[in-house]
N, C-alpha and C positions, 0 to 999 in steps of 0.2 A: 110334788114340788110346791113350796109355799109361795103365795103371791103377796105383793105389797112390799113396803120397805123392810130392809133388814137392819136390825138394831144390834150394835156391837157394844158390849159392856166394857167400860174402862175401869180397871182396878184402881184403888186408892194409891198404890205404889207408882202407877204410871202417871198420876196427876202431879206427883212431886218431882217430875223430871225437869230438865232444863227448859227455860222459857226463851222463846225466840226473840222476844223484845229485849232481853238482857244481853243479846249478842252485840259485840262492838261493831260499829259501822265499817263498811268496806272502804279502805282508803282510796281516794280518787286523786291521782296525781295531776289531772287536768285542772283541778280547782286551785292548785297552788299558783300564787301570783307570779307572773314572769319577772325575771330579774335582769333582762338585757344581757344575756350571756355573751353574745357576739361582741358587743361594745366593750364589755369588761375584759374579754380576752384580747381584743385589738388594742385597748389602752395598755394592757400589761406588756404586750409585744413591743409597742412603740416606746414605752417608758423604761423598759428593761435596759440597764446599763451593763455592757459586757465586762467581765472581770479583767484584771490587768494581764493575766496569763493569756486570755483569749485575744486581747488587743495586741500583745506581743506576737502571738502566733500569726495573726492576719497581716501585721506589718512586715514580719520577716518573710511570710509567704509571698506577699506582693513584691517585695524587693527581690527575692530570689527568682520569681517567675519573670519579672521585668529584666533582670540581668541575663537570664538564659535566653529570653526572646530577643534581646538586643544583640547578643553575640551571634545567635543563629541567623538573625536578619543580616548582620554585617557579613558573615561568612557567605551567606547565600548571594548577596548583592555583588560582593567582590568576585566570587567565582563566576557569576553570570556575566559580569563585565568582561572577564578574561575569555570566556567561551564565546560570547556573542556581544560585542560592544554596543550595537544599536539597541538590542533588546534589553541589555543590562542597564544602560542609561535611561531607557524608558521606564523600566520598573523602579529605578532609583528616583526618578522624578515623581512617580506615583507615591512612593514611600515618603518623599519629602512633603508632598501635598497633604498626605494623611497626618503627618506629624504637625504640620502647621494648623490643621483643623483641630487636632487634639490640644495644641497649645491655646488656641482660641477658646475652646470649651473650658479649659482650666482657668483662663483669665476671666471668663464670664462667671464661673463659680466663685472666684475670689471677689469679683465685683459685687455679686449677689450677697455674699457674706458681709462685705463692706456696707451695703445699703441697709441690711438688717442691723448692723452695728450702729449706723447713723440714727436709725429710729430709736434704738435702745438708749443711745447717748442723749437724744432729745428728751426722752421721757425722764431720765435721771436728772437732767438739768432742770426740767420743769418741777420735779418733786423738790429739788433743793431750793429753787426760787420760791415755791409756795411755803415751805417750812420756814425760811428766813424772811418771808414777806419782802423780798428784794425786788423792787420795781426795775432796776437796771438789768438784773439778771433775767427777769421775765421778758423785758424788751429784746434782749439778746436771743432768748429762746424763740420769740415770735418772728424775729428777723430770719433765723435759721429755718423756721417753719415756712415762711413765705418763699425762701430760696428753694426749699425742697419741692414745693408744689408749683414753682414758676413754670409756665408753659402748659400746665394741665387745664384743659378747657372746662372740666367739671368743677374746678375750684375758682374759675376766673371771677364769677360774680361775688363769691364769698370773700375772696382776697381783696377785691375792690371795696366791698362793704367794710371789711375790717380796717383797711387803711384810712377810711373816712372817720371811723369811730374810735380808733385806738388813742388819739390825742386826748380824749375825754376821760380816759381811765387813769385814776390816781393811785391805784395800788396793784400789786402783783396778781392777786387772786382774780380781781375783776378783769384785768387784761387777758389772763389766760382763759377765763371763762368765755370772754368774747371771742377769742381765737378758736376755742373749742366749738362754740355754736355756729359761727359764721363759716369757718374753713372746713372743719371736720364733720359738721352736721350732714352734708350730702354723702360723705364717704361712709358715715355710720349707717345710713339707710342702705347703701349699696352692699356693705358688708353683711348687714342683717339679712338681706335677700339671699346672699350666698349661703348663709347658715340655714335659712328656711328651705332652700332647694336641697341642700345636703341632707338635712333631717328627713325631708319627704322621700328622698331617694333611698336612704338607709332603711326607713320604715317599710317601704314598698318591697325592696329586694329581700330583706330578711323575713318578711311575712309570706312571700310567695315562693322563695327558693327553699326546697326541703333538704338540701345537702348539708352535711354537718359542718364542713369547713368553708363552704361557699359564702355563708353569711358573714363569717369572720373576715374573709378576704374582701368582700364587698364593703363592709363597714370600715376596714382599715384604708382601702383605696379611696373611698368617698371622703373620709376625714383628712387624708393627706391632700387630696385635691382642694377641699374646702379651706384648709389652713393656708395652702399656697395662694389661693385666690384672694383670701382676706389680706394676706401680706401684699399682694399686688395692688389691691384697692388703696391701701395706705402708703403706697410708694416703695415698698420693700420687695420688689420683684425677685423672688428667690429661685435659685437653681435647684438641682437635685440635692446636693449636700446641704445647702441652706434650708431647703424645705424640710428635709428629714431632721436636721438639727432643731428647727423651730417646732416641729411636731413632737419631738422628744421632750422639749422644754415644756410645752403645753400639757402633754399627757403626764409627765412626771409631777407637775404641779397639781393636777387633778387627782392623781393616785395618792399623792402625799396628803392631801386635804380630805380624802375620802369622798370626793365629789362624783367619782364614777361609780355611783351606786344609786339604787332606786330609792327615792325619798317618798314619804307618805303622801306628799302633795305634788309629786312630780307631774302626774297626768290628770290632776284634778280639774284644770281648766277645760280639758277635752272630754274626759271619761267619768271621773268620779271613782273612788276606790271600790264601791260595790259593783259597778258595771264591769270594771277591769277583770274581776275574778270570774265573771260569767262569759267572757269572750273565749274564743278558741285559743289554745296555747300558742300557736304559731302567730296568730294575728296580734296577740298581746305582746309577744316578744318583739315583733316588728315595731309596735308603737313605743315600747320602752327603749329600744335601740335608737329610734328616731329622736326621742326626748333626750337621751344621753348625748347624742350628736349635737343637739342644740346647746346643751350645757358646754360641750367642748368648744363649739363655735364662739360662744360668749367669752370664754377664757382666751381663745385665740385673738379676739378683738382687743382684749386688754393687753395682751403681749405685743401685738403688732402696732398698736396706736402710738403715734409720736408724743401724745399728751395723755396724762391720766384722765379718766372720766371725771367730769365735774359732778358735784353733788346732785343726785337725782337724775343724771343723764345716762347712767349705765343701763343698757337694755335688759329687760327682765326675761329670764328664761321662760317663765310661764306664758308671757305674751307671744314669744317666738313659737313655742309649742302650739299655742292655740291657733296661730295663723298658718303654721306649716302642716299640722296634723289634724286640724279640725275638719277639713274637707275630706281627708281620707276616712276619718271615723264616720262622718255622716253618710258618705257614699257606701261604706261597707255595711253600716247598720240598716240602710234602706234596702 
Protein backbone atom coordinates (compact mmCIF):
# COMPACT_ATOMS: atom_id res chain seq x y z
CA UNK A 1 0.00 0.00 0.00
CA UNK A 2 1.50 3.32 -1.12
CA UNK A 3 2.13 5.97 1.48
CA UNK A 4 1.90 9.76 0.98
CA UNK A 5 -0.44 11.92 -1.06
CA UNK A 6 -2.39 10.48 -3.96
CA UNK A 7 -2.26 12.50 -7.19
CA UNK A 8 -5.21 12.35 -9.58
CA UNK A 9 -4.51 13.39 -13.14
CA UNK A 10 -7.16 15.62 -14.80
CA UNK A 11 -7.50 15.24 -18.52
CA UNK A 12 -7.60 18.22 -20.82
CA UNK A 13 -11.25 17.50 -21.68
CA UNK A 14 -12.19 17.82 -18.01
CA UNK A 15 -10.51 21.21 -17.78
CA UNK A 16 -12.90 22.59 -20.42
CA UNK A 17 -16.00 21.80 -18.34
CA UNK A 18 -18.42 24.37 -16.84
CA UNK A 19 -16.91 26.98 -14.56
CA UNK A 20 -18.60 27.50 -11.19
CA UNK A 21 -17.89 31.23 -11.33
CA UNK A 22 -20.02 31.51 -14.46
CA UNK A 23 -23.14 30.18 -12.70
CA UNK A 24 -25.92 32.76 -12.13
CA UNK A 25 -26.40 33.90 -8.52
CA UNK A 26 -29.13 32.30 -6.46
CA UNK A 27 -32.07 34.72 -6.21
CA UNK A 28 -32.71 35.98 -2.73
CA UNK A 29 -36.27 37.18 -2.26
CA UNK A 30 -35.40 38.67 1.12
CA UNK A 31 -33.22 41.28 -0.57
CA UNK A 32 -36.18 42.74 -2.48
CA UNK A 33 -37.29 46.06 -1.09
CA UNK A 34 -40.58 45.95 0.84
CA UNK A 35 -43.50 47.62 -0.87
CA UNK A 36 -45.97 48.12 1.99
CA UNK A 37 -48.35 45.47 0.74
CA UNK A 38 -50.72 45.76 3.71
CA UNK A 39 -51.28 49.49 3.22
CA UNK A 40 -51.71 49.15 -0.53
CA UNK A 41 -54.34 46.42 -0.07
CA UNK A 42 -56.10 48.44 2.67
CA UNK A 43 -56.14 51.54 0.46
CA UNK A 44 -57.56 49.52 -2.41
CA UNK A 45 -60.33 48.14 -0.19
CA UNK A 46 -61.24 51.57 1.17
CA UNK A 47 -61.09 53.32 -2.20
CA UNK A 48 -62.95 50.67 -4.18
CA UNK A 49 -66.33 51.94 -5.33
CA UNK A 50 -68.96 49.23 -5.70
CA UNK A 51 -70.68 48.87 -9.04
CA UNK A 52 -74.20 50.11 -9.64
CA UNK A 53 -75.50 46.55 -9.70
CA UNK A 54 -73.96 45.83 -6.30
CA UNK A 55 -75.43 49.04 -4.86
CA UNK A 56 -78.86 48.11 -6.16
CA UNK A 57 -78.48 44.63 -4.68
CA UNK A 58 -77.66 45.89 -1.20
CA UNK A 59 -80.33 48.61 -1.32
CA UNK A 60 -83.03 46.14 -2.27
CA UNK A 61 -81.73 43.57 0.24
CA UNK A 62 -81.85 46.09 3.09
CA UNK A 63 -85.33 47.24 2.06
CA UNK A 64 -86.63 43.67 1.81
CA UNK A 65 -85.11 42.57 5.13
CA UNK A 66 -86.46 45.72 6.81
CA UNK A 67 -89.97 45.10 5.47
CA UNK A 68 -89.96 41.44 6.52
CA UNK A 69 -88.61 42.28 9.98
CA UNK A 70 -91.17 45.05 10.46
CA UNK A 71 -94.11 42.82 9.51
CA UNK A 72 -92.82 39.97 11.67
CA UNK A 73 -92.35 42.32 14.63
CA UNK A 74 -95.84 43.78 14.17
CA UNK A 75 -97.46 40.33 14.04
CA UNK A 76 -95.44 39.20 17.05
CA UNK A 77 -96.37 42.24 19.16
CA UNK A 78 -100.07 42.23 18.28
CA UNK A 79 -100.32 38.49 18.91
CA UNK A 80 -98.50 38.85 22.23
CA UNK A 81 -100.81 41.67 23.33
CA UNK A 82 -103.85 39.48 22.58
CA UNK A 83 -102.42 36.49 24.47
CA UNK A 84 -100.95 38.36 27.44
CA UNK A 85 -101.71 42.10 27.54
CA UNK A 86 -99.26 42.98 30.32
CA UNK A 87 -96.31 41.15 28.77
CA UNK A 88 -97.30 42.35 25.29
CA UNK A 89 -97.37 46.01 26.23
CA UNK A 90 -94.09 45.63 28.09
CA UNK A 91 -92.37 44.19 25.02
CA UNK A 92 -94.01 46.91 22.92
CA UNK A 93 -92.48 49.56 25.18
CA UNK A 94 -89.06 47.94 24.84
CA UNK A 95 -89.47 47.90 21.06
CA UNK A 96 -90.46 51.56 21.07
CA UNK A 97 -87.38 52.45 23.15
CA UNK A 98 -85.18 50.54 20.73
CA UNK A 99 -86.69 52.42 17.78
CA UNK A 100 -86.11 55.75 19.53
CA UNK A 101 -82.43 54.90 20.07
CA UNK A 102 -82.18 53.84 16.42
CA UNK A 103 -83.68 57.16 15.30
CA UNK A 104 -81.22 59.02 17.55
CA UNK A 105 -78.30 57.14 15.98
CA UNK A 106 -79.57 58.01 12.49
CA UNK A 107 -79.92 61.67 13.44
CA UNK A 108 -76.38 61.67 14.83
CA UNK A 109 -75.09 60.21 11.57
CA UNK A 110 -76.88 62.91 9.57
CA UNK A 111 -75.49 65.58 11.90
CA UNK A 112 -71.98 64.16 11.40
CA UNK A 113 -72.40 64.33 7.64
CA UNK A 114 -73.59 67.92 8.05
CA UNK A 115 -70.48 68.85 10.07
CA UNK A 116 -68.22 67.36 7.42
CA UNK A 117 -70.15 69.27 4.77
CA UNK A 118 -69.68 72.49 6.76
CA UNK A 119 -65.91 72.00 6.77
CA UNK A 120 -65.90 71.29 3.06
CA UNK A 121 -68.03 74.38 2.39
CA UNK A 122 -65.65 76.56 4.41
CA UNK A 123 -62.66 75.28 2.46
CA UNK A 124 -64.35 75.93 -0.89
CA UNK A 125 -65.35 79.45 0.21
CA UNK A 126 -61.77 80.15 1.30
CA UNK A 127 -60.44 78.95 -2.05
CA UNK A 128 -62.89 81.23 -3.85
CA UNK A 129 -61.94 84.22 -1.69
CA UNK A 130 -58.24 83.62 -2.30
CA UNK A 131 -58.65 83.28 -6.06
CA UNK A 132 -60.70 86.48 -6.30
CA UNK A 133 -58.69 88.34 -3.59
CA UNK A 134 -62.06 89.30 -2.10
CA UNK A 135 -61.53 90.75 1.38
CA UNK A 136 -65.26 90.79 2.14
CA UNK A 137 -65.61 87.10 1.29
CA UNK A 138 -62.50 86.31 3.35
CA UNK A 139 -63.99 88.11 6.38
CA UNK A 140 -67.16 86.08 5.96
CA UNK A 141 -65.07 82.90 5.94
CA UNK A 142 -63.23 83.89 9.11
CA UNK A 143 -66.53 84.77 10.82
CA UNK A 144 -67.80 81.29 10.03
CA UNK A 145 -64.52 79.84 11.27
CA UNK A 146 -64.84 81.69 14.59
CA UNK A 147 -68.41 80.45 14.96
CA UNK A 148 -67.28 76.89 14.21
CA UNK A 149 -64.72 76.87 17.03
CA UNK A 150 -66.67 78.98 19.49
CA UNK A 151 -66.61 77.32 22.88
CA UNK A 152 -63.55 75.17 22.22
CA UNK A 153 -60.95 75.75 24.90
CA UNK A 154 -58.01 74.68 22.73
CA UNK A 155 -58.72 77.54 20.30
CA UNK A 156 -59.66 80.23 22.83
CA UNK A 157 -56.26 81.96 22.89
CA UNK A 158 -55.90 81.78 19.11
CA UNK A 159 -59.37 83.19 18.52
CA UNK A 160 -58.67 86.10 20.85
CA UNK A 161 -55.35 86.79 19.16
CA UNK A 162 -57.00 86.71 15.72
CA UNK A 163 -59.75 89.11 16.76
CA UNK A 164 -57.08 91.57 17.92
CA UNK A 165 -55.06 91.44 14.70
CA UNK A 166 -57.67 90.94 11.99
CA UNK A 167 -58.39 94.70 11.64
CA UNK A 168 -54.80 95.26 10.48
CA UNK A 169 -55.15 92.91 7.50
CA UNK A 170 -55.86 94.73 4.26
CA UNK A 171 -56.19 91.81 1.81
CA UNK A 172 -57.85 88.40 1.70
CA UNK A 173 -54.67 86.31 1.63
CA UNK A 174 -53.11 87.92 4.71
CA UNK A 175 -56.38 87.64 6.64
CA UNK A 176 -56.72 83.92 5.89
CA UNK A 177 -53.05 83.30 6.63
CA UNK A 178 -53.54 84.96 10.02
CA UNK A 179 -56.59 82.78 10.73
CA UNK A 180 -54.63 79.74 9.61
CA UNK A 181 -51.70 80.38 11.93
CA UNK A 182 -53.57 81.63 15.00
CA UNK A 183 -56.68 79.45 15.03
CA UNK A 184 -55.69 76.29 13.17
CA UNK A 185 -52.04 76.14 14.28
CA UNK A 186 -52.71 74.22 17.55
CA UNK A 187 -55.14 71.93 15.73
CA UNK A 188 -52.50 71.10 13.12
CA UNK A 189 -50.13 70.04 15.91
CA UNK A 190 -52.79 67.80 17.47
CA UNK A 191 -53.66 66.26 14.08
CA UNK A 192 -49.98 65.61 13.33
CA UNK A 193 -49.68 63.76 16.65
CA UNK A 194 -52.59 61.53 15.65
CA UNK A 195 -50.84 60.76 12.36
CA UNK A 196 -47.59 59.94 14.14
CA UNK A 197 -49.35 57.62 16.60
CA UNK A 198 -51.18 55.79 13.79
CA UNK A 199 -48.00 55.42 11.72
CA UNK A 200 -46.15 54.00 14.72
CA UNK A 201 -48.98 51.58 15.47
CA UNK A 202 -49.24 50.31 11.89
CA UNK A 203 -45.46 49.90 11.66
CA UNK A 204 -45.32 47.92 14.91
CA UNK A 205 -48.29 45.64 14.22
CA UNK A 206 -47.36 44.78 10.63
CA UNK A 207 -43.76 44.14 11.67
CA UNK A 208 -44.66 41.79 14.53
CA UNK A 209 -47.83 40.02 13.32
CA UNK A 210 -46.92 37.19 10.93
CA UNK A 211 -50.48 36.41 9.77
CA UNK A 212 -51.26 37.16 6.13
CA UNK A 213 -54.47 39.18 6.51
CA UNK A 214 -53.98 40.44 10.06
CA UNK A 215 -51.64 43.20 8.90
CA UNK A 216 -54.18 44.36 6.31
CA UNK A 217 -56.95 44.44 8.93
CA UNK A 218 -54.70 46.28 11.38
CA UNK A 219 -53.65 48.85 8.77
CA UNK A 220 -57.24 49.47 7.65
CA UNK A 221 -58.54 49.77 11.23
CA UNK A 222 -55.73 52.11 12.29
CA UNK A 223 -56.23 54.34 9.26
CA UNK A 224 -60.00 54.50 9.80
CA UNK A 225 -59.43 55.50 13.42
CA UNK A 226 -56.76 58.04 12.46
CA UNK A 227 -58.93 59.74 9.83
CA UNK A 228 -61.87 59.87 12.23
CA UNK A 229 -59.75 61.46 14.97
CA UNK A 230 -58.29 63.99 12.55
CA UNK A 231 -61.83 64.98 11.57
CA UNK A 232 -62.69 65.37 15.25
CA UNK A 233 -59.64 67.58 15.81
CA UNK A 234 -60.84 69.99 13.13
CA UNK A 235 -64.43 69.99 14.37
CA UNK A 236 -65.96 67.43 12.04
CA UNK A 237 -66.87 64.70 14.52
CA UNK A 238 -67.88 61.97 12.11
CA UNK A 239 -70.07 58.97 12.75
CA UNK A 240 -69.68 55.55 11.17
CA UNK A 241 -71.06 56.50 7.76
CA UNK A 242 -69.33 59.88 7.73
CA UNK A 243 -66.01 58.34 8.77
CA UNK A 244 -66.20 55.66 6.08
CA UNK A 245 -67.18 58.22 3.46
CA UNK A 246 -64.28 60.43 4.49
CA UNK A 247 -61.88 57.49 4.41
CA UNK A 248 -63.00 56.56 0.92
CA UNK A 249 -62.48 60.12 -0.27
CA UNK A 250 -58.94 60.25 1.16
CA UNK A 251 -57.94 56.81 -0.13
CA UNK A 252 -59.47 57.39 -3.57
CA UNK A 253 -57.46 60.60 -3.89
CA UNK A 254 -54.24 58.84 -2.90
CA UNK A 255 -54.85 55.87 -5.21
CA UNK A 256 -55.72 58.15 -8.13
CA UNK A 257 -52.55 60.20 -7.70
CA UNK A 258 -50.36 57.13 -7.11
CA UNK A 259 -49.38 58.33 -3.64
CA UNK A 260 -49.99 54.92 -2.03
CA UNK A 261 -46.71 53.58 -3.34
CA UNK A 262 -43.19 53.44 -2.06
CA UNK A 263 -41.12 56.37 -3.28
CA UNK A 264 -37.35 56.37 -3.49
CA UNK A 265 -37.05 58.91 -0.70
CA UNK A 266 -39.99 57.76 1.43
CA UNK A 267 -37.86 56.33 4.24
CA UNK A 268 -34.68 58.24 3.58
CA UNK A 269 -35.03 60.44 6.71
CA UNK A 270 -35.10 57.30 8.88
CA UNK A 271 -33.30 54.54 7.01
CA UNK A 272 -31.66 55.40 3.76
CA UNK A 273 -32.24 53.20 0.74
CA UNK A 274 -29.18 50.99 1.23
CA UNK A 275 -30.07 50.11 4.83
CA UNK A 276 -33.68 49.27 3.95
CA UNK A 277 -32.61 46.43 1.68
CA UNK A 278 -30.52 44.89 4.48
CA UNK A 279 -33.33 44.76 7.03
CA UNK A 280 -35.53 41.75 7.58
CA UNK A 281 -38.41 41.53 5.18
CA UNK A 282 -41.07 41.77 7.88
CA UNK A 283 -39.50 44.72 9.64
CA UNK A 284 -39.06 46.56 6.35
CA UNK A 285 -42.72 45.97 5.47
CA UNK A 286 -43.74 47.41 8.83
CA UNK A 287 -41.70 50.57 8.32
CA UNK A 288 -43.03 51.10 4.80
CA UNK A 289 -46.63 50.57 5.95
CA UNK A 290 -46.08 53.11 8.72
CA UNK A 291 -44.63 55.59 6.24
CA UNK A 292 -47.60 55.14 3.91
CA UNK A 293 -49.93 55.68 6.87
CA UNK A 294 -48.19 59.01 7.49
CA UNK A 295 -48.83 59.94 3.87
CA UNK A 296 -52.51 59.04 4.27
CA UNK A 297 -52.67 61.13 7.45
CA UNK A 298 -51.33 64.25 5.74
CA UNK A 299 -53.89 63.82 2.96
CA UNK A 300 -56.62 63.46 5.61
CA UNK A 301 -55.49 66.71 7.22
CA UNK A 302 -55.89 68.45 3.86
CA UNK A 303 -59.37 67.01 3.40
CA UNK A 304 -60.61 67.73 6.95
CA UNK A 305 -59.18 71.22 7.39
CA UNK A 306 -61.69 74.09 7.08
CA UNK A 307 -59.01 76.22 5.37
CA UNK A 308 -56.43 75.21 2.78
CA UNK A 309 -52.87 75.05 4.00
CA UNK A 310 -51.03 78.35 3.63
CA UNK A 311 -47.87 78.40 1.57
CA UNK A 312 -45.14 76.54 3.41
CA UNK A 313 -47.46 75.49 6.26
CA UNK A 314 -48.36 72.03 4.99
CA UNK A 315 -46.72 69.36 7.19
CA UNK A 316 -44.06 67.34 5.42
CA UNK A 317 -44.47 63.60 5.27
CA UNK A 318 -40.72 63.16 5.72
CA UNK A 319 -40.76 65.02 9.05
CA UNK A 320 -43.71 63.00 10.35
CA UNK A 321 -42.00 59.76 9.32
CA UNK A 322 -38.83 60.82 11.09
CA UNK A 323 -40.65 61.67 14.32
CA UNK A 324 -42.92 58.61 14.35
CA UNK A 325 -40.64 55.87 13.02
CA UNK A 326 -37.18 57.12 13.99
CA UNK A 327 -37.45 55.71 17.51
CA UNK A 328 -38.67 52.34 16.24
CA UNK A 329 -35.75 52.07 13.87
CA UNK A 330 -33.16 53.09 16.44
CA UNK A 331 -34.53 50.65 19.01
CA UNK A 332 -34.67 47.77 16.56
CA UNK A 333 -31.18 48.49 15.23
CA UNK A 334 -29.72 48.50 18.71
